[in-house]
C-alpha positions as CSV (number, residue, x, y, z in Angstrom):
1,X,20.7,20.5,-40.9
2,X,18.0,18.3,-42.8
3,X,16.1,19.4,-46.1
4,X,12.6,19.3,-46.3
5,X,10.7,18.7,-50.0
6,X,7.5,19.5,-51.2
7,X,6.4,17.3,-53.6
8,X,3.2,18.7,-54.7
9,X,1.0,17.5,-57.9
10,X,-2.1,18.5,-59.9
11,X,-4.7,16.5,-61.8
12,X,-4.9,17.9,-65.4
13,X,-8.5,18.2,-66.5
14,X,-10.8,20.3,-64.5
15,X,-8.2,21.1,-62.3
16,X,-5.5,22.8,-64.3
17,X,-7.4,23.5,-67.4
18,X,-11.0,23.1,-69.1
19,X,-12.5,23.3,-72.2
20,X,-12.8,26.6,-73.8
21,X,-16.6,25.5,-75.1
22,X,-18.3,22.6,-74.1
23,X,-16.9,19.8,-76.0
24,X,-19.6,18.8,-77.5
25,X,-20.1,22.3,-78.8
26,X,-16.6,22.4,-80.3
27,X,-17.1,18.7,-81.9
28,X,-20.2,20.6,-83.7
29,X,-18.6,23.8,-84.6
30,X,-15.9,22.2,-86.1
31,X,-18.6,19.3,-88.3
32,X,-20.3,22.5,-89.3
33,X,-17.6,23.7,-90.7
34,X,-17.4,20.8,-93.1
35,X,-20.2,20.9,-94.4
36,X,-22.4,18.7,-92.2
37,X,-26.1,20.1,-91.1
38,X,-26.8,21.9,-88.2
39,X,-29.6,20.5,-87.9
40,X,-29.0,16.6,-87.7
41,X,-25.1,17.4,-86.1
42,X,-26.0,18.7,-82.7
43,X,-24.0,19.2,-79.6
44,X,-26.6,17.0,-77.7
45,X,-26.7,14.1,-80.1
46,X,-22.6,14.3,-80.5
47,X,-22.7,14.3,-76.1
48,X,-24.9,10.6,-76.6
49,X,-22.9,9.6,-79.2
50,X,-19.1,10.4,-77.5
51,X,-20.3,8.9,-74.4
52,X,-21.1,5.5,-76.1
53,X,-17.9,5.6,-78.2
54,X,-15.7,6.4,-75.3
55,X,-17.0,4.0,-72.6
56,X,-16.4,1.6,-75.6
57,X,-13.1,2.1,-76.7
58,X,-12.0,2.6,-73.0
59,X,-13.1,-0.7,-72.6
60,X,-11.6,-2.2,-76.1
61,X,-8.2,-0.6,-75.5
62,X,-7.8,0.7,-71.8
63,X,-5.2,3.6,-71.0
64,X,-5.1,4.8,-74.7
65,X,-4.2,1.2,-76.0
66,X,-1.2,1.4,-74.2
67,X,-0.4,-2.7,-74.4
68,X,-1.0,-3.3,-77.7
69,X,1.0,0.2,-78.3
70,X,4.1,-2.1,-77.0
71,X,3.3,-4.8,-78.9
72,X,4.0,-2.1,-82.1
73,X,0.0,-3.4,-82.9
74,X,-1.6,-0.1,-82.2
75,X,-1.0,3.7,-82.9
76,X,-1.2,4.6,-79.7
77,X,-3.8,8.0,-77.7
78,X,-3.8,9.7,-81.5
79,X,-4.8,6.7,-83.4
80,X,-7.6,5.9,-80.0
81,X,-8.8,9.1,-79.8
82,X,-9.4,9.5,-83.6
83,X,-11.3,6.4,-83.4
84,X,-13.4,7.4,-80.7
85,X,-13.9,10.7,-83.1
86,X,-15.1,9.0,-86.1
87,X,-17.2,6.3,-84.1
88,X,-19.3,9.3,-82.5
89,X,-20.1,10.7,-85.8
90,X,-20.8,7.5,-87.5
91,X,-23.6,7.0,-84.4
92,X,-25.4,9.5,-85.8
93,X,-26.5,7.9,-89.2
94,X,-28.7,5.7,-87.2
95,X,-32.2,7.7,-87.1
96,X,-35.1,7.4,-84.3
97,X,-36.4,4.8,-86.5
98,X,-33.4,2.3,-86.1
99,X,-32.8,3.0,-90.1
100,X,-29.3,4.4,-91.1
101,X,-29.8,7.7,-92.4
102,X,-27.7,7.0,-96.3
103,X,-27.9,10.9,-97.4
104,X,-26.0,11.8,-93.4
105,X,-23.6,8.8,-93.9
106,X,-22.7,10.0,-97.4
107,X,-21.8,13.4,-95.6
108,X,-20.0,12.1,-92.8
109,X,-17.9,9.9,-94.9
110,X,-16.5,12.7,-96.9
111,X,-16.2,15.0,-93.8
112,X,-14.0,12.6,-92.2
113,X,-11.8,11.9,-95.7
114,X,-11.2,15.3,-95.6
115,X,-9.3,15.7,-92.1
116,X,-12.2,16.4,-89.8
117,X,-11.0,13.6,-87.7
118,X,-7.6,14.9,-87.5
119,X,-8.6,18.7,-86.8
120,X,-11.0,17.7,-84.2
121,X,-8.3,15.7,-82.1
122,X,-5.5,18.2,-82.9
123,X,-7.8,21.3,-81.0
124,X,-7.9,19.3,-78.2
125,X,-4.2,19.0,-78.1
126,X,-3.6,22.8,-77.9
127,X,-5.2,25.8,-76.2
128,X,-7.6,26.1,-79.3
129,X,-9.9,23.3,-77.1
130,X,-8.7,24.6,-73.7
131,X,-8.2,27.4,-71.3
132,X,-6.6,27.6,-67.9
133,X,-8.4,28.2,-64.7
134,X,-7.7,31.7,-63.5
135,X,-6.1,30.7,-59.9
136,X,-3.5,28.5,-61.7
137,X,-1.3,30.8,-63.0
138,X,-0.9,33.0,-59.7
139,X,-0.3,29.4,-58.0
140,X,2.5,28.5,-60.2
141,X,4.3,32.2,-60.2
142,X,4.0,31.3,-55.9
143,X,5.6,28.2,-55.9
144,X,8.2,29.4,-58.5
145,X,8.6,32.2,-56.3
146,X,9.6,29.9,-53.8
147,X,12.1,27.8,-55.2
148,X,13.9,30.9,-56.6
149,X,14.0,32.7,-53.4
150,X,16.4,30.0,-52.1
151,X,18.2,30.4,-48.7
152,X,17.3,33.9,-48.5
153,X,14.3,33.6,-46.8
154,X,16.0,31.3,-44.4
155,X,14.3,29.2,-41.7
156,X,10.4,31.2,-42.7
157,X,10.6,28.8,-45.4
158,X,8.3,26.3,-45.1
159,X,10.1,23.9,-47.5
160,X,13.8,23.8,-48.6
161,X,13.2,22.6,-52.0
162,X,10.0,22.3,-53.6
163,X,8.9,20.0,-56.9
164,X,5.9,20.3,-58.8
165,X,4.1,17.9,-60.8
166,X,1.3,17.0,-62.7
167,X,-0.4,12.9,-62.1
168,X,-3.1,12.7,-64.5
169,X,-4.9,9.6,-66.3
170,X,-4.3,10.9,-69.8
171,X,-2.1,10.9,-72.8
172,X,1.2,12.7,-73.5
173,X,-0.5,15.2,-75.1
174,X,-0.9,16.7,-71.6
175,X,2.3,18.6,-71.7
176,X,1.5,20.1,-75.1
177,X,-1.2,21.6,-73.8
178,X,0.0,23.1,-70.4
179,X,3.0,24.6,-72.6
180,X,0.4,26.2,-75.3
181,X,-1.5,27.5,-72.4
182,X,1.4,29.1,-71.4
183,X,3.3,27.7,-68.8
184,X,6.9,26.3,-69.0
185,X,7.1,22.6,-68.3
186,X,10.2,20.4,-67.4
187,X,11.6,17.4,-69.3
188,X,10.4,14.5,-66.6
189,X,8.4,12.0,-67.6
190,X,7.5,8.3,-66.6
191,X,10.2,7.4,-68.9
192,X,12.6,5.3,-66.5
193,X,10.3,2.3,-67.9
194,X,12.6,2.1,-70.9
195,X,9.2,0.9,-72.5
196,X,7.5,3.8,-72.0
197,X,9.9,5.5,-74.4
198,X,8.7,3.3,-76.9
199,X,5.3,4.7,-76.9
200,X,4.0,6.4,-79.6
201,X,2.0,9.4,-78.3
202,X,1.3,13.1,-79.1
203,X,4.3,14.4,-77.9
204,X,7.7,14.4,-80.1
205,X,9.9,12.3,-78.5
206,X,12.9,14.8,-77.8
207,X,15.9,14.0,-75.5
208,X,14.1,13.8,-72.3
209,X,16.8,12.3,-70.0
210,X,16.4,12.8,-66.6
211,X,18.3,15.8,-65.8
212,X,21.8,15.6,-64.0
213,X,22.8,16.5,-60.0
214,X,22.4,20.2,-59.3
215,X,19.2,19.8,-62.1
216,X,16.7,21.9,-59.3
217,X,18.6,25.0,-60.2
218,X,18.4,24.7,-64.1
219,X,14.4,24.0,-63.3
220,X,14.0,27.3,-61.3
221,X,11.9,28.7,-64.3
222,X,9.9,25.7,-64.8
223,X,6.1,25.7,-63.3
224,X,5.7,22.3,-63.6
225,X,9.2,20.0,-63.4
226,X,7.6,16.6,-64.6
227,X,4.1,15.0,-66.4
228,X,3.5,11.9,-64.8
229,X,0.4,10.5,-67.1
230,X,-1.3,6.7,-66.7
231,X,-0.6,5.9,-70.4
232,X,3.4,6.9,-69.6
233,X,3.0,4.9,-66.4
234,X,0.9,1.9,-66.9
235,X,-1.2,2.7,-64.0
236,X,-4.4,5.0,-63.7
237,X,-5.4,6.5,-60.1
238,X,-6.6,5.5,-58.0
239,X,-3.7,2.7,-58.2
240,X,-0.8,3.3,-56.1
241,X,1.6,2.9,-58.8
242,X,0.9,6.2,-60.4
243,X,1.9,7.8,-57.4
244,X,4.7,5.6,-56.6
245,X,6.2,6.6,-60.3
246,X,5.6,9.8,-59.3
247,X,7.5,10.1,-56.2
248,X,10.1,8.0,-57.6
249,X,10.6,10.2,-60.5
250,X,10.8,13.0,-58.1
251,X,13.4,11.5,-55.8
252,X,15.7,11.0,-59.2
253,X,15.6,14.4,-59.7
254,X,16.6,15.8,-56.6
255,X,19.3,12.4,-56.3
256,X,20.7,13.5,-59.5
257,X,20.8,10.2,-61.2
258,X,21.5,9.8,-64.8
259,X,22.4,7.2,-67.6
260,X,25.9,7.5,-66.8
261,X,25.0,5.0,-63.6
262,X,24.3,1.5,-63.5
263,X,20.7,0.4,-63.3
264,X,21.7,-0.9,-60.0
265,X,23.0,2.4,-58.6
266,X,20.0,4.3,-59.7
267,X,17.6,2.1,-57.8
268,X,20.7,2.0,-54.7
269,X,20.1,6.0,-54.2
270,X,16.5,6.3,-55.5
271,X,15.7,3.7,-53.0
272,X,17.9,5.6,-49.7
273,X,15.3,8.6,-49.9
274,X,12.1,6.9,-50.7
275,X,10.8,6.8,-47.4
276,X,12.5,9.6,-46.1
277,X,10.7,12.0,-43.5
278,X,12.1,14.4,-45.4
279,X,9.4,14.7,-48.2
280,X,5.7,15.6,-47.8
281,X,3.9,14.6,-51.0
282,X,0.5,16.0,-51.9
283,X,-1.9,15.6,-54.7
284,X,-4.9,18.0,-55.5
285,X,-7.5,17.0,-58.0
286,X,-11.2,16.7,-58.3
287,X,-11.8,13.3,-58.4
288,X,-12.4,11.9,-55.0
289,X,-12.1,8.4,-55.5
290,X,-9.0,8.5,-58.0
291,X,-7.3,12.1,-56.5
292,X,-8.2,12.5,-53.2
293,X,-8.6,8.7,-52.2
294,X,-5.8,7.3,-54.4
295,X,-3.4,9.8,-53.0
296,X,-4.4,8.8,-49.5
297,X,-3.8,5.2,-49.8
298,X,-0.6,5.8,-51.6
299,X,0.2,7.4,-48.2
300,X,0.0,11.2,-49.4
301,X,-1.6,14.0,-48.6
302,X,-4.0,15.5,-50.9
303,X,-6.9,18.2,-50.8
304,X,-9.7,17.6,-53.1
305,X,-10.6,20.7,-55.6
306,X,-14.7,21.4,-55.7
307,X,-14.8,24.4,-58.2
308,X,-18.6,23.1,-58.1
309,X,-20.6,22.4,-55.0
310,X,-20.6,19.0,-54.5
311,X,-24.4,16.5,-54.3
312,X,-25.7,17.5,-51.0
313,X,-26.6,13.7,-51.2
314,X,-24.3,12.1,-48.5
315,X,-23.2,8.7,-49.7
316,X,-20.0,6.1,-48.7
317,X,-16.9,7.8,-50.1
318,X,-18.4,11.3,-50.5
319,X,-16.7,14.5,-50.9
320,X,-17.9,15.5,-47.2
321,X,-15.3,13.0,-46.0
322,X,-12.7,14.8,-47.7
323,X,-10.4,17.7,-47.0
324,X,-11.7,19.6,-49.3
325,X,-10.8,23.9,-50.8
326,X,-12.7,25.3,-53.2
327,X,-9.9,27.1,-55.5
328,X,-6.1,26.7,-56.1
329,X,-5.8,30.0,-53.9
330,X,-6.7,28.5,-50.7
331,X,-3.6,25.9,-50.9
332,X,-1.1,28.6,-50.6
333,X,-1.7,29.4,-47.1
334,X,-1.9,25.7,-46.4
335,X,1.5,25.5,-47.6
336,X,2.9,28.5,-46.0
337,X,1.6,27.6,-42.7
338,X,4.4,25.4,-41.5
339,X,6.4,21.9,-42.8
340,X,4.3,19.6,-41.5
341,X,0.9,19.1,-43.5
342,X,-1.9,17.2,-42.1
343,X,-3.8,15.0,-44.3
């Protein structure tokens, strides 16, 4: 009998985890610990400054400076975020009258020289800055139980194989954040584009070769088998590319293609399975255009996670058009229903 495989992927930020406190408050708290004035360096001022700095940086160096990093001309996400943090604080120097506050400028410059930027960046690469939503751990425990049960559930199992991934418009700190939050993260990344293995980033580049045949048994204890970020994949949601990379890596995992095979053999093995009707692919995220529509346009099923009530003003492309859930708990019965998941 054919085996049915479920590939289910999740967005990261605002889907699996959230800031422990509002980001501007965390920025301000760190700044105050460096002696900056709490009356001048406020969360509201930092919020406005950050938005401007982030937008400008994203326009200047899209996707965390990936292309420049590949050319060896940029340090990647750590430098990218450092630049954003530094610019966010320096924008506070300008007063309401348009003139620079020289005293505040000197204080900020001193704090920056003492490591304030590095502390901010490191906080948001770990559990210091983020926390899991309450429904995340129970969901992954259920998925892991399904996988570890194996054939014991027989025909009652909705899927014979389950691969769990994260597909995120982010950089490679995502794996470190999830691991620090207590989740067991597997080794698969978007590394089959060999250039991505040369990218500087947050994650220490250990031996992350794609596991060999039979690796699904090896990864039974993993909550997440693979992390596919836009920085490593080279494309951002809603671009179909990042979903194709996720599916390709999942197929490689199941096929067991490894470095012992030639590139032609690897491509042939994966291509044989790419259009298989034995695969069900679903993506879950909180952004209508990037997650929901992006997945649908890539040929996947999708669920829009609306943790907060959406804006009731109906506009073209509104979340009202989406198959939506309010918590990840609602995903369990949908996956239990049957092998077929309808779009």
